[in-house]
TIVEXDO-260583 format. One record per residue (C-alpha): x negated, z negated, y negated; residue in one letter. Coordinates in steps of 0.25 Angstrom, whole numbers, plus 2048, in hexadecimal, padded with zeros to 3 digits. Example, Ala and Ser with C-alpha at 12.3 -4.5 7.8 and 13.67 -1.06 7.14 Angstrom:
<atom><u>7CF</u><w>7E1</w><v>812</v><residu>a</residu></atom>
<atom><u>7C9</u><w>7E3</w><v>804</v><residu>s</residu></atom>
END
This chain:
<atom><u>7D3</u><w>9AC</w><v>BE2</v><residu>m</residu></atom>
<atom><u>7CA</u><w>9B9</w><v>BE0</v><residu>k</residu></atom>
<atom><u>7C8</u><w>9BF</w><v>BEE</v><residu>p</residu></atom>
<atom><u>7C3</u><w>9CA</w><v>BE8</v><residu>v</residu></atom>
<atom><u>7B6</u><w>9C6</w><v>BDD</v><residu>l</residu></atom>
<atom><u>7B4</u><w>9D3</w><v>BD8</v><residu>f</residu></atom>
<atom><u>7B3</u><w>9E5</w><v>BDD</v><residu>q</residu></atom>
<atom><u>7A9</u><w>9ED</w><v>BDF</v><residu>v</residu></atom>
<atom><u>7B0</u><w>9F8</w><v>BDE</v><residu>g</residu></atom>
<atom><u>7B9</u><w>9FC</w><v>BE8</v><residu>r</residu></atom>
<atom><u>7B3</u><w>9EF</w><v>BF2</v><residu>f</residu></atom>
<atom><u>7BA</u><w>9E0</w><v>BEE</v><residu>p</residu></atom>
<atom><u>7AF</u><w>9D3</w><v>BEF</v><residu>v</residu></atom>
<atom><u>7B6</u><w>9C8</w><v>BF2</v><residu>s</residu></atom>
<atom><u>7B2</u><w>9BC</w><v>BED</v><residu>s</residu></atom>
<atom><u>7B0</u><w>9B4</w><v>BFA</v><residu>f</residu></atom>
<atom><u>7A7</u><w>9BE</w><v>BFD</v><residu>g</residu></atom>
<atom><u>79F</u><w>9BE</w><v>BEF</v><residu>v</residu></atom>
<atom><u>79E</u><w>9AD</w><v>BF0</v><residu>f</residu></atom>
<atom><u>798</u><w>9AF</w><v>C00</v><residu>l</residu></atom>
<atom><u>78C</u><w>9B9</w><v>BFB</v><residu>l</residu></atom>
<atom><u>78A</u><w>9AC</w><v>BEF</v><residu>l</residu></atom>
<atom><u>78A</u><w>9A3</w><v>BF8</v><residu>a</residu></atom>
<atom><u>781</u><w>9A9</w><v>C03</v><residu>f</residu></atom>
<atom><u>776</u><w>9AD</w><v>BF7</v><residu>v</residu></atom>
<atom><u>775</u><w>99E</w><v>BF3</v><residu>v</residu></atom>
<atom><u>773</u><w>99B</w><v>C00</v><residu>g</residu></atom>
<atom><u>76A</u><w>9A4</w><v>C04</v><residu>i</residu></atom>
<atom><u>763</u><w>99F</w><v>BF4</v><residu>i</residu></atom>
<atom><u>761</u><w>990</w><v>BF8</v><residu>l</residu></atom>
<atom><u>75C</u><w>993</w><v>C08</v><residu>l</residu></atom>
<atom><u>752</u><w>99A</w><v>C02</v><residu>r</residu></atom>
<atom><u>74E</u><w>98F</w><v>BF5</v><residu>a</residu></atom>
<atom><u>750</u><w>985</w><v>C03</v><residu>r</residu></atom>
<atom><u>748</u><w>98D</w><v>C0C</v><residu>t</residu></atom>
<atom><u>73D</u><w>991</w><v>C03</v><residu>a</residu></atom>
<atom><u>737</u><w>983</w><v>C00</v><residu>r</residu></atom>
<atom><u>737</u><w>983</w><v>C11</v><residu>l</residu></atom>
<atom><u>72C</u><w>990</w><v>C10</v><residu>g</residu></atom>
<atom><u>738</u><w>99A</w><v>C16</v><residu>w</residu></atom>
<atom><u>735</u><w>9A9</w><v>C12</v><residu>d</residu></atom>
<atom><u>73F</u><w>9AC</w><v>C08</v><residu>a</residu></atom>
<atom><u>740</u><w>9BB</w><v>C0E</v><residu>g</residu></atom>
<atom><u>743</u><w>9B4</w><v>C1A</v><residu>e</residu></atom>
<atom><u>74D</u><w>9A9</w><v>C17</v><residu>v</residu></atom>
<atom><u>755</u><w>9B5</w><v>C10</v><residu>l</residu></atom>
<atom><u>757</u><w>9BC</w><v>C1C</v><residu>d</residu></atom>
<atom><u>759</u><w>9AF</w><v>C23</v><residu>l</residu></atom>
<atom><u>765</u><w>9AD</w><v>C1A</v><residu>s</residu></atom>
<atom><u>76A</u><w>9BB</w><v>C1B</v><residu>l</residu></atom>
<atom><u>76A</u><w>9BC</w><v>C29</v><residu>y</residu></atom>
<atom><u>772</u><w>9AE</w><v>C28</v><residu>a</residu></atom>
<atom><u>77C</u><w>9B5</w><v>C20</v><residu>i</residu></atom>
<atom><u>77E</u><w>9BF</w><v>C27</v><residu>i</residu></atom>
<atom><u>781</u><w>9B5</w><v>C36</v><residu>g</residu></atom>
<atom><u>789</u><w>9AF</w><v>C2C</v><residu>g</residu></atom>
<atom><u>794</u><w>9B6</w><v>C28</v><residu>v</residu></atom>
<atom><u>795</u><w>9BC</w><v>C36</v><residu>i</residu></atom>
<atom><u>797</u><w>9AE</w><v>C3C</v><residu>g</residu></atom>
<atom><u>7A1</u><w>9AA</w><v>C31</v><residu>a</residu></atom>
<atom><u>7AA</u><w>9B7</w><v>C34</v><residu>r</residu></atom>
<atom><u>7A8</u><w>9B6</w><v>C42</v><residu>i</residu></atom>
<atom><u>7AD</u><w>9A5</w><v>C3F</v><residu>g</residu></atom>
<atom><u>7B9</u><w>9A9</w><v>C37</v><residu>y</residu></atom>
<atom><u>7BD</u><w>9B5</w><v>C41</v><residu>v</residu></atom>
<atom><u>7BB</u><w>9AA</w><v>C4F</v><residu>l</residu></atom>
<atom><u>7C6</u><w>9A1</w><v>C43</v><residu>v</residu></atom>
<atom><u>7CF</u><w>9AB</w><v>C42</v><residu>n</residu></atom>
<atom><u>7CD</u><w>9B5</w><v>C4E</v><residu>w</residu></atom>
<atom><u>7DD</u><w>9B7</w><v>C4F</v><residu>r</residu></atom>
<atom><u>7DE</u><w>9BE</w><v>C44</v><residu>d</residu></atom>
<atom><u>7D1</u><w>9C5</w><v>C46</v><residu>f</residu></atom>
<atom><u>7D4</u><w>9C8</w><v>C56</v><residu>a</residu></atom>
<atom><u>7E0</u><w>9D2</w><v>C4E</v><residu>a</residu></atom>
<atom><u>7D7</u><w>9D7</w><v>C46</v><residu>d</residu></atom>
<atom><u>7CA</u><w>9D8</w><v>C4A</v><residu>p</residu></atom>
<atom><u>7C3</u><w>9E1</w><v>C3E</v><residu>v</residu></atom>
<atom><u>7C7</u><w>9D6</w><v>C34</v><residu>r</residu></atom>
<atom><u>7B8</u><w>9CF</w><v>C3A</v><residu>v</residu></atom>
<atom><u>7B1</u><w>9DA</w><v>C31</v><residu>l</residu></atom>
<atom><u>7B9</u><w>9D8</w><v>C25</v><residu>t</residu></atom>
<atom><u>7B4</u><w>9CA</w><v>C20</v><residu>i</residu></atom>
<atom><u>7B4</u><w>9D0</w><v>C12</v><residu>w</residu></atom>
<atom><u>7C6</u><w>9CF</w><v>C12</v><residu>r</residu></atom>
<atom><u>7C7</u><w>9C4</w><v>C18</v><residu>d</residu></atom>
<atom><u>7B9</u><w>9BB</w><v>C15</v><residu>a</residu></atom>
<atom><u>7BB</u><w>9B1</w><v>C21</v><residu>g</residu></atom>
<atom><u>7AF</u><w>9A9</w><v>C26</v><residu>l</residu></atom>
<atom><u>7AC</u><w>99D</w><v>C2D</v><residu>v</residu></atom>
<atom><u>7A2</u><w>996</w><v>C27</v><residu>f</residu></atom>
<atom><u>79D</u><w>992</w><v>C33</v><residu>y</residu></atom>
<atom><u>79E</u><w>99A</w><v>C36</v><residu>g</residu></atom>
<atom><u>793</u><w>9A0</w><v>C2E</v><residu>a</residu></atom>
<atom><u>78A</u><w>991</w><v>C34</v><residu>l</residu></atom>
<atom><u>789</u><w>999</w><v>C41</v><residu>i</residu></atom>
<atom><u>788</u><w>9A6</w><v>C3E</v><residu>g</residu></atom>
<atom><u>77C</u><w>9A3</w><v>C33</v><residu>g</residu></atom>
<atom><u>775</u><w>999</w><v>C3B</v><residu>g</residu></atom>
<atom><u>773</u><w>9A1</w><v>C45</v><residu>i</residu></atom>
<atom><u>76B</u><w>9AE</w><v>C3D</v><residu>v</residu></atom>
<atom><u>764</u><w>9A1</w><v>C36</v><residu>a</residu></atom>
<atom><u>75F</u><w>99C</w><v>C43</v><residu>w</residu></atom>
<atom><u>75C</u><w>9AA</w><v>C48</v><residu>v</residu></atom>
<atom><u>755</u><w>9AD</w><v>C3E</v><residu>y</residu></atom>
<atom><u>74E</u><w>99F</w><v>C3B</v><residu>g</residu></atom>
<atom><u>749</u><w>99F</w><v>C48</v><residu>r</residu></atom>
<atom><u>73E</u><w>9AB</w><v>C46</v><residu>g</residu></atom>
<atom><u>738</u><w>9A4</w><v>C3A</v><residu>r</residu></atom>
<atom><u>739</u><w>995</w><v>C41</v><residu>g</residu></atom>
<atom><u>744</u><w>992</w><v>C36</v><residu>w</residu></atom>
<atom><u>74C</u><w>988</w><v>C3D</v><residu>s</residu></atom>
<atom><u>75C</u><w>989</w><v>C3B</v><residu>l</residu></atom>
<atom><u>75C</u><w>97A</w><v>C37</v><residu>g</residu></atom>
<atom><u>753</u><w>97B</w><v>C2C</v><residu>r</residu></atom>
<atom><u>75A</u><w>989</w><v>C29</v><residu>i</residu></atom>
<atom><u>768</u><w>981</w><v>C27</v><residu>a</residu></atom>
<atom><u>760</u><w>976</w><v>C1F</v><residu>d</residu></atom>
<atom><u>75B</u><w>97F</w><v>C16</v><residu>a</residu></atom>
<atom><u>76B</u><w>987</w><v>C18</v><residu>a</residu></atom>
<atom><u>772</u><w>97B</w><v>C15</v><residu>a</residu></atom>
<atom><u>772</u><w>97B</w><v>C07</v><residu>p</residu></atom>
<atom><u>774</u><w>989</w><v>C05</v><residu>g</residu></atom>
<atom><u>782</u><w>988</w><v>C0C</v><residu>l</residu></atom>
<atom><u>788</u><w>97E</w><v>C06</v><residu>a</residu></atom>
<atom><u>785</u><w>985</w><v>BF9</v><residu>f</residu></atom>
<atom><u>789</u><w>98F</w><v>BFD</v><residu>g</residu></atom>
<atom><u>795</u><w>98E</w><v>C04</v><residu>y</residu></atom>
<atom><u>79C</u><w>988</w><v>BF8</v><residu>g</residu></atom>
<atom><u>797</u><w>994</w><v>BF0</v><residu>i</residu></atom>
<atom><u>7A1</u><w>99E</w><v>BFB</v><residu>a</residu></atom>
<atom><u>7AC</u><w>994</w><v>BF9</v><residu>m</residu></atom>
<atom><u>7AC</u><w>999</w><v>BEC</v><residu>v</residu></atom>
<atom><u>7AF</u><w>9A7</w><v>BF1</v><residu>g</residu></atom>
<atom><u>7BC</u><w>99F</w><v>BF9</v><residu>t</residu></atom>
<atom><u>7C1</u><w>99D</w><v>BEF</v><residu>l</residu></atom>
<atom><u>7C1</u><w>9A9</w><v>BE8</v><residu>l</residu></atom>
<atom><u>7C6</u><w>9B0</w><v>BF5</v><residu>y</residu></atom>
<atom><u>7D0</u><w>9A5</w><v>BFA</v><residu>g</residu></atom>
<atom><u>7CA</u><w>9A0</w><v>C07</v><residu>l</residu></atom>
<atom><u>7CA</u><w>990</w><v>C0A</v><residu>n</residu></atom>
<atom><u>7D4</u><w>98E</w><v>C01</v><residu>y</residu></atom>
<atom><u>7DA</u><w>97D</w><v>BFF</v><residu>g</residu></atom>
<atom><u>7E9</u><w>97B</w><v>C00</v><residu>r</residu></atom>
<atom><u>7F2</u><w>97C</w><v>BF5</v><residu>p</residu></atom>
<atom><u>7F1</u><w>970</w><v>BEC</v><residu>a</residu></atom>
<atom><u>7F3</u><w>96F</w><v>BDD</v><residu>v</residu></atom>
<atom><u>7E9</u><w>968</w><v>BD6</v><residu>l</residu></atom>
<atom><u>7E0</u><w>96A</w><v>BCD</v><residu>p</residu></atom>
<atom><u>7D5</u><w>970</w><v>BD3</v><residu>w</residu></atom>
<atom><u>7DE</u><w>978</w><v>BDB</v><residu>s</residu></atom>
<atom><u>7DC</u><w>987</w><v>BDC</v><residu>v</residu></atom>
<atom><u>7E5</u><w>991</w><v>BDC</v><residu>h</residu></atom>
<atom><u>7E6</u><w>999</w><v>BE8</v><residu>l</residu></atom>
<atom><u>7F0</u><w>9A2</w><v>BEF</v><residu>f</residu></atom>
<atom><u>7FA</u><w>99F</w><v>BE6</v><residu>g</residu></atom>
<atom><u>7F7</u><w>991</w><v>BE5</v><residu>e</residu></atom>
<atom><u>7EF</u><w>985</w><v>BE0</v><residu>p</residu></atom>
<atom><u>7E6</u><w>97F</w><v>BEC</v><residu>r</residu></atom>
<atom><u>7DB</u><w>978</w><v>BEF</v><residu>h</residu></atom>
<atom><u>7CC</u><w>97F</w><v>BE8</v><residu>p</residu></atom>
<atom><u>7C7</u><w>97D</w><v>BF8</v><residu>t</residu></atom>
<atom><u>7BF</u><w>984</w><v>BF6</v><residu>q</residu></atom>
<atom><u>7B8</u><w>980</w><v>BED</v><residu>l</residu></atom>
<atom><u>7B8</u><w>971</w><v>BF2</v><residu>y</residu></atom>
<atom><u>7AD</u><w>979</w><v>BFC</v><residu>l</residu></atom>
<atom><u>7A5</u><w>97D</w><v>BF0</v><residu>l</residu></atom>
<atom><u>7A5</u><w>96F</w><v>BED</v><residu>v</residu></atom>
<atom><u>7A2</u><w>96B</w><v>BF8</v><residu>v</residu></atom>
<atom><u>797</u><w>974</w><v>BFC</v><residu>a</residu></atom>
<atom><u>790</u><w>973</w><v>BF1</v><residu>v</residu></atom>
<atom><u>78F</u><w>965</w><v>BF4</v><residu>a</residu></atom>
<atom><u>78B</u><w>965</w><v>C02</v><residu>i</residu></atom>
<atom><u>780</u><w>96F</w><v>BFD</v><residu>g</residu></atom>
<atom><u>77A</u><w>964</w><v>BF2</v><residu>g</residu></atom>
<atom><u>77B</u><w>958</w><v>BFB</v><residu>i</residu></atom>
<atom><u>774</u><w>963</w><v>C06</v><residu>l</residu></atom>
<atom><u>768</u><w>962</w><v>BFB</v><residu>i</residu></atom>
<atom><u>768</u><w>954</w><v>BF8</v><residu>w</residu></atom>
<atom><u>767</u><w>94F</w><v>C0A</v><residu>r</residu></atom>
<atom><u>75E</u><w>95C</w><v>C0C</v><residu>e</residu></atom>
<atom><u>754</u><w>953</w><v>C05</v><residu>r</residu></atom>
<atom><u>753</u><w>949</w><v>C10</v><residu>r</residu></atom>
<atom><u>74C</u><w>94C</w><v>C1A</v><residu>p</residu></atom>
<atom><u>754</u><w>950</w><v>C28</v><residu>h</residu></atom>
<atom><u>751</u><w>958</w><v>C34</v><residu>t</residu></atom>
<atom><u>754</u><w>968</w><v>C35</v><residu>s</residu></atom>
<atom><u>762</u><w>96C</w><v>C33</v><residu>g</residu></atom>
<atom><u>768</u><w>95D</w><v>C2E</v><residu>r</residu></atom>
<atom><u>76B</u><w>963</w><v>C20</v><residu>l</residu></atom>
<atom><u>772</u><w>96F</w><v>C26</v><residu>f</residu></atom>
<atom><u>77A</u><w>967</w><v>C2E</v><residu>w</residu></atom>
<atom><u>77E</u><w>95C</w><v>C24</v><residu>e</residu></atom>
<atom><u>783</u><w>968</w><v>C1C</v><residu>f</residu></atom>
<atom><u>78D</u><w>96C</w><v>C28</v><residu>m</residu></atom>
<atom><u>78F</u><w>95D</w><v>C28</v><residu>v</residu></atom>
<atom><u>796</u><w>95F</w><v>C1B</v><residu>l</residu></atom>
<atom><u>79A</u><w>96A</w><v>C1C</v><residu>y</residu></atom>
<atom><u>7A3</u><w>96A</w><v>C24</v><residu>a</residu></atom>
<atom><u>7AA</u><w>95D</w><v>C20</v><residu>v</residu></atom>
<atom><u>7AB</u><w>960</w><v>C13</v><residu>a</residu></atom>
<atom><u>7B3</u><w>96E</w><v>C19</v><residu>r</residu></atom>
<atom><u>7BC</u><w>963</w><v>C1F</v><residu>v</residu></atom>
<atom><u>7BF</u><w>95E</w><v>C14</v><residu>v</residu></atom>
<atom><u>7C2</u><w>969</w><v>C0B</v><residu>v</residu></atom>
<atom><u>7CB</u><w>96F</w><v>C18</v><residu>e</residu></atom>
<atom><u>7D6</u><w>964</w><v>C15</v><residu>f</residu></atom>
<atom><u>7D8</u><w>96C</w><v>C09</v><residu>f</residu></atom>
<atom><u>7D8</u><w>97A</w><v>C0C</v><residu>m</residu></atom>
<atom><u>7E5</u><w>983</w><v>C10</v><residu>d</residu></atom>
<atom><u>7DF</u><w>983</w><v>C20</v><residu>s</residu></atom>
<atom><u>7EA</u><w>982</w><v>C2C</v><residu>p</residu></atom>
<atom><u>7E6</u><w>974</w><v>C35</v><residu>r</residu></atom>
<atom><u>7E4</u><w>977</w><v>C43</v><residu>v</residu></atom>
<atom><u>7DF</u><w>96A</w><v>C4B</v><residu>l</residu></atom>
<atom><u>7E8</u><w>962</w><v>C44</v><residu>g</residu></atom>
<atom><u>7E6</u><w>95F</w><v>C37</v><residu>t</residu></atom>
<atom><u>7DB</u><w>968</w><v>C35</v><residu>l</residu></atom>
<atom><u>7D6</u><w>973</w><v>C31</v><residu>t</residu></atom>
<atom><u>7CE</u><w>97D</w><v>C37</v><residu>l</residu></atom>
<atom><u>7C5</u><w>97D</w><v>C2F</v><residu>a</residu></atom>
<atom><u>7C3</u><w>96B</w><v>C30</v><residu>q</residu></atom>
<atom><u>7C2</u><w>96D</w><v>C41</v><residu>a</residu></atom>
<atom><u>7B7</u><w>974</w><v>C3D</v><residu>v</residu></atom>
<atom><u>7AF</u><w>96D</w><v>C34</v><residu>n</residu></atom>
<atom><u>7B4</u><w>95F</w><v>C3C</v><residu>i</residu></atom>
<atom><u>7AB</u><w>965</w><v>C49</v><residu>l</residu></atom>
<atom><u>7A0</u><w>96A</w><v>C3E</v><residu>v</residu></atom>
<atom><u>7A1</u><w>95C</w><v>C39</v><residu>a</residu></atom>
<atom><u>79B</u><w>955</w><v>C43</v><residu>v</residu></atom>
<atom><u>794</u><w>95F</w><v>C4A</v><residu>l</residu></atom>
<atom><u>78C</u><w>963</w><v>C3D</v><residu>a</residu></atom>
<atom><u>78A</u><w>952</w><v>C3D</v><residu>g</residu></atom>
<atom><u>785</u><w>94E</w><v>C4A</v><residu>i</residu></atom>
<atom><u>77B</u><w>95B</w><v>C49</v><residu>i</residu></atom>
<atom><u>779</u><w>954</w><v>C39</v><residu>w</residu></atom>
<atom><u>776</u><w>945</w><v>C3F</v><residu>v</residu></atom>
<atom><u>76C</u><w>94A</w><v>C4B</v><residu>m</residu></atom>
<atom><u>764</u><w>952</w><v>C42</v><residu>l</residu></atom>
<atom><u>762</u><w>943</w><v>C3B</v><residu>g</residu></atom>
<atom><u>75E</u><w>93D</w><v>C47</v><residu>q</residu></atom>
<atom><u>754</u><w>948</w><v>C48</v><residu>r</residu></atom>
<atom><u>743</u><w>946</w><v>C3F</v><residu>q</residu></atom>
<atom><u>746</u><w>94E</w><v>C34</v><residu>p</residu></atom>
<atom><u>73C</u><w>95A</w><v>C34</v><residu>v</residu></atom>
<atom><u>737</u><w>964</w><v>C29</v><residu>p</residu></atom>
<atom><u>743</u><w>96B</w><v>C22</v><residu>s</residu></atom>
<atom><u>749</u><w>971</w><v>C16</v><residu>p</residu></atom>
<atom><u>74D</u><w>963</w><v>C10</v><residu>a</residu></atom>
<atom><u>744</u><w>95D</w><v>C09</v><residu>t</residu></atom>
<atom><u>73E</u><w>96C</w><v>C07</v><residu>a</residu></atom>
<atom><u>749</u><w>96F</w><v>BFF</v><residu>f</residu></atom>
<atom><u>746</u><w>963</w><v>BF6</v><residu>a</residu></atom>
<atom><u>740</u><w>962</w><v>BE8</v><residu>s</residu></atom>
<atom><u>733</u><w>95C</w><v>BE9</v><residu>p</residu></atom>
<atom><u>731</u><w>94E</w><v>BE4</v><residu>s</residu></atom>
<atom><u>72E</u><w>94B</w><v>BD6</v><residu>p</residu></atom>
<atom><u>71E</u><w>947</w><v>BDC</v><residu>a</residu></atom>
<atom><u>71D</u><w>953</w><v>BE3</v><residu>s</residu></atom>
<atom><u>720</u><w>95B</w><v>BD9</v><residu>a</residu></atom>
<atom><u>717</u><w>953</w><v>BCE</v><residu>s</residu></atom>
<atom><u>70A</u><w>958</w><v>BD9</v><residu>s</residu></atom>
<atom><u>70F</u><w>965</w><v>BDB</v><residu>g</residu></atom>
<atom><u>711</u><w>963</w><v>BEA</v><residu>t</residu></atom>
<atom><u>71E</u><w>965</w><v>BF1</v><residu>s</residu></atom>
<atom><u>724</u><w>95B</w><v>BF8</v><residu>s</residu></atom>
<atom><u>71F</u><w>95C</w><v>C08</v><residu>p</residu></atom>
<atom><u>72C</u><w>960</w><v>C11</v><residu>p</residu></atom>
<atom><u>737</u><w>957</w><v>C17</v><residu>g</residu></atom>
<atom><u>742</u><w>95A</w><v>C22</v><residu>s</residu></atom>
<atom><u>74A</u><w>961</w><v>C1C</v><residu>m</residu></atom>
<atom><u>7B7</u><w>987</w><v>C2F</v><residu>d</residu></atom>
<atom><u>7B6</u><w>98A</w><v>C36</v><residu>p</residu></atom>
<atom><u>7B5</u><w>98B</w><v>C26</v><residu>e</residu></atom>
<atom><u>7BE</u><w>997</w><v>C24</v><residu>v</residu></atom>
<atom><u>7B9</u><w>99D</w><v>C19</v><residu>i</residu></atom>
<atom><u>7C5</u><w>9A7</w><v>C18</v><residu>g</residu></atom>
<atom><u>7D6</u><w>9A8</w><v>C18</v><residu>p</residu></atom>
<atom><u>7DA</u><w>9A0</w><v>C20</v><residu>h</residu></atom>
<atom><u>7E2</u><w>9A1</w><v>C2C</v><residu>d</residu></atom>
END
């Protein structure tokens, strides 16, 4: 564990904060690269990213406060001291960022589905990067286990669940990039991300040191099972619609034939997970 990565004068800089910032940077770079092929203005995409990050952090914090309301009710000032507990909720971030993206995109003719599809791989890879920060900070830790790959946290060997989530996130990002080459309805790639993430989160949660709240299920498992079902239904429903032009094949590499002719391929259809101390 290394909660404080380094100090700037008297001010400690948390490891989680550094890797969360790095995740944001990677997400922005990927989003700008992917939307450039759609003809979206790079400056406006950067503005969208920054506003969505602000909305996402606010939403993530609100989600964490709601999940742990009894703790914050006794000391409301703690709601604002996010640097002390690093308490965030992933789905709160998606909701907060999604609302901001929808509002910003409306004025520019960008549908929320297209924005979400363009952002989905970056969300996956960024999440994986953030998990390095949770490992260093001591968040989302696993159950005690003596394994060749165990990590020592809180004085004993444990499942490196943060690294499990990192591997899963990178794999999901790769799957999304591979899958987007197929024509699909706008927004469907994002909901595929939601299904894959929620299912993976349920599985990894079995190795986490989290309290059981519903039989043998943790709160994160219960929420992610619900998310997986709802996201799966939306994914299937979108699959029944006629594919429309979207970011999918716009992000694919040109075919050999088109590359040799100098022309590009035609556009095709393109807990709450709590990051913070456990109760």
